[in-house]
Each structure stands twice: as structure tokens, then as C-alpha cells.
N, C-alpha and C positions, 0 to 999 in steps of 0.2 A: 557440462552439457555441450554437445557438439551442435553444429548448424548444417542444414542441408539446403541446397539451392536448386529447386526444380525450375521448370519452364512452363508455368501455367498460362492460359489465355489471359491477356490483360483485362478483359471484361469480367473475369472472375475474381479479380483482386479486390480487397477492401479499399475504401478511399484512403488516399495518403500513402499507399504501399507502392514501391517501385517494382517493375518487372525484374525478378532476379535472373541472373545468368546461369546457364547450364554447367556450372563448375562448382566444385567443392572448395569452400574458403574457410579458413579458421575463424574469422570474424568479419562481418560486414563493416564498411566504413561508416563515418558519421552521417554521410548523405543518405544512406539507406535506412537509418534509424534516428532521424532528427529529434523526435520526441524524447527518446531515451537519453540522448546526450544533452538535450535542453534541461531535463530534470536533474541530471547529474550536475550540470553547470549551476543551476539555481541553488541546489543543496550546498555545493562547495562555496559559492559566492556568499551565501548567508553565513557559513562558518568563518570565512575570511573577514566578513564584516564584524562578526563577534570578536575575533582576535584583534581587529583594528581598534575596537572599543575597550580593549584591556581584559577581555574574558579569558580565563585560563584555558589553554588548549587541551588540558588533560582532565581537569576537575572543576568545571564551572559550577557556581553556586545556584541554588534554586531561584533566587531573586534575579540573577543574571539571565537564566533561561526564560523566566517569565517576561522579562523586559524585551526579549527578542521574539516573543509570540508563542512560547511553549503552552501546552494544554494544562489547564488547572481548573478543577471542578468549582472551586469557590469563585474564580473570576468568570467562568462561563455561566453558571447557574445563578449566582448571587449578584454579580455585577453586570451581567448581560453581554460579556465579550465573546459572542459566539464565533467571531472570526478566528479565534484560536483553534477551532476544530480543523481549519485548513492550514493556518500558518505553522502549527506544531509539527506537521509532517516534513517541514524543511529545516527544523532546528535540531541540532544533535548535541549529545552530552559528551563532548570531548572527541579527540582525533580518532581513537580506536572505534568508537561508536559510528562515526561518520564513515571511516574506511570500510568496515564490515558491511554496513548498509549499502554503500555505493557499489561494492563488489557484487552483492546480490542483485541490486537493481540493474546493473550493467548486464549481467548474465541473463536474467529473466526478461529484461526489456528488449534485448536484441532478439530473443526468441519470440516474444509476443508481437512485436511491431509488424513483421511481415504477415501475421495472421489477422490482426484487427486494425492495422493502419496507425498512423501517427496520432490522429485525433482519438482513436480508440485507446491507445496507451495513456494519453493525457487524461481521458475521462475515467479510465479504470483507476489510475493513480489517485486522482482527486476524490472520486466518489468512495472508493473502498478505504482510502486513508481516513476520510471523514467518518465513514461508518465505524471504523475501529476506534477513532477518538471519541465518538459519541457513546459507544458502548462502554468505553473506559470511564467516561464521565459519569454515566449512569451507575456503574458498579462501584465507583469510588464514593459517590453520594450515599449509596446503600450501605457500604461498609463503614463509612466514617460519620454518618449522620448523627449518631449518639454523641460522639466526641465534639462535633460542631455545636450541637445544642448545649453541651456542658461548658465548653471553653470559649465559644464564639471566636475561634481563632482559625484563620485561613491555613495556618500551618498544619492542621490535621489532615489536609488533603495533599496527596502526593503530586509532584509535577510530572507531566508526561511530554515526551518529545521524541522525534525520530521518524524516519520513513518506513519503519518495519511494518506497520499496519498496512500501508499502501503496497509494500513489496509482497506481503502475504496475499493481498488482494489480486495482484498480478498472477501470483502462483495459482490461486483458486480459479481464476479465469482460464489459465493455461490447462489446468487439469481437465476442464470441460472441453475446451476448444480442440485439444489434441486427440480427443476421442472421435472426432469426425472422420468418417471414411471417405469424404469427398475431397480431402486435401491431396494435391498432386505430389505426395511424398510416399515412398515405400512404407508399407505397414510396419515392418520390423524397426525402421528408423523412428516412426511415430511412437511405437510402444516404448522404445528406449528413452526418448525424450520425455514422454509422459511419466514414465516410471521415475526418472530422475527428479522431476518436479514434485511428484508425490512424496518421494523420499525427503526432499528438501523441506516441504511443509511439515510432514509428520515429525521428522527428527528435530526440527527447530522448535516445534510446539512442545514436544516432550522435553527438550533441553530447557526451554523457558520455564515450564512447570516444575522441573526438577530444581532449577536454580532458585525459583521463588519459594519452593517448599523448604529447601535448605536454609534460605534466608529467614524463614519463619521460625525455624528451630535454633539456628546458629547466630542470627542477628548480624549477618555479614555486611549489611548495608547495600548489597547489590540487588537492585530491583528490576524485574522484567515485567513489562506491561502486557501480560498474556491476554487480557481482554481485548486490547487493541489488535493483537494478532488474530484472535478468534473472530472478531468482528470483521477484520479485513478479509480473511480467507472465505468466510461465509458469504459476504457481500460479493466477492469475486466470483464464487460459484453461481450466485443468483444472476449477476450481470451477464455471464457468458451463456446461461441457459437458453435465452431466446434466440441466440445466434446459431445454435446447433439444432437440426442438421443443415441450416441455411448457409453455413460457412462453405465457401466455394461456389455459391450460387451467383447469378448475374448481379452486377453492382447495385442495381435498383432494389433488388430483394434484400441484399446485405444491408444497404443503407436503412431500409425500413425496419429490419430486425434490430439494427444497431440503435436506432432512435427509440425503439421499444425497450431495449435494455437500459438505456440512459434514463428514460422516463420511469421505468419500474424501480430502479435503485434510488433515484432522486425522490420519488414518492415515498418510499420506505423511510428515507432519511428525514424528510420533512415531518412525517407522522411521528417518528420516534423523537425527533427534536421537539415537537410540540408537546409530546408526553413529558419529556424531561423538563420543559419549561414550567410545567405545572407543579413540579415537586417542591421547590423552595417555599417555606412558610406553611 
């Protein structure tokens, strides 16, 4: 995905976004996308902390992942460790998992941050990642409840980790935001960028479903948390909806619509979390 640097009125920029220069650049520097690089840094720092504690760089065990904050239905719903809904999006299952997720986060984050600002990228990452993890917890409980009742063993629930739900959330938001005709970017460039984001989301969803389907029949041991992906992209679409067509409007209008977006998704998460909390027992 390429990047285009227009010269809009600074008053039309979202909060936290710098005024871009009228030149085409291959990639903006870290100062133009601090939230994206902050998220990259946190994810990498957590992985290095895991390695320092003796966790395998290629094949960490479920217990090791859980000790570093991975998502787990039993620990969330039965023990009450709801904080895992957030921490899980910074924990990765090996170096390859980290590398692929960080590559996607870097590409999508650099595209999203000029549109919604640094605070916007952080909010989308956290809220949509949490939405994906909550949906994953709910579907895991529904799928494994009978085994839990039978065996009373936390091992019946799979461990979930990774930034992919949040990355899908950023993609969902971009699909909506890049539809705005008020952006100071040529329409053909916008269409190309939006098409590439849609292709990314669709192809990765199809790939994840295919891998999970193959695992069901072949028992390969490779698990993809497709519910986290679906929850992430759906919440990303919802998050961005209030900001269009106000994207490109004066700063005060954008800030109002941004607060509406944060409140809307937060409200949905709270209600869904309350629903999930009633399930055990």
C-alpha cells in the first residue's frame, strides 16, 4: 500500500496528525506516526521480556502465554481476569507470529494515523482488539462449555494471543474512512488504497477460515482465532462510521464525532462484557 502526502488546511486535520508536506514519500518517519511506532515498540518489548524469562522464541507453551497475559476463556469468565482482554493483544505466539502481525500493523498504522490522528490509532487498536478478544471468549465458552462441565478442566479452552484482532480493527476503520470524498487526496489514489485494505481484510479472513477448516479435518495443530478477526473488523467499521462524512471537517467537528465513535464502541464492549459475565454457572 502506497502513501500520498497532500497539503490540507491544518484546521481540517484530526487531532494528533501533523501537516504533511506536498511531496510523495515512500514512508513517513516515526515522528509523523508516533502511535503506530509506540504500538510496535510495546509489542516487541513484551516479546523480548518473554524471551528474557526463558519463553521459547518459536513455540511457547500455553502456560507461558497465559503467564504473560494471553486471552483465556477460563481465566476471564471463571477467575475474573478481564484485563486479559487488553493484554492479550500485545502477546505473540513466537517470532513468526510477531513478525507478520507487526508488518501488517506498520503498513495499516502508517496509513490510518494521518486520517484519525495518534489518539485515534491508539483508540482503534485498543477498542477493536478488545472487541475481538471478547467475541473470541464468548464463542470459546459456547463451543467448549459442555467439555468444561464434563471435565472441569481449564485446558478445554484454547489460549488466544496476538495483535491481529486490533489490526483487523484498523483495517475495518480504514475501509470506511477512505470512502470519504472530503479527503484532500486524488480519488483514484483513494480507491487504490481502499481496495488494497479491503483485499487485505477479505483475503486474510478467507485464509484464516481455510486454515481453521483444514485443522478441523487434518488436526494439524495450527489454530487461527477467526472470531477475534471478525470482532475486530466489525468493531472497526462501527468505530469509523460516525466520523464519515465528517472526516476533513473542522477540528472541533472531528473531535466531537471522534468522541462519539469512542463512546459508541466502548458502550457496546461494556454491554457485551456484562452479558458474558452472566454466563458462568
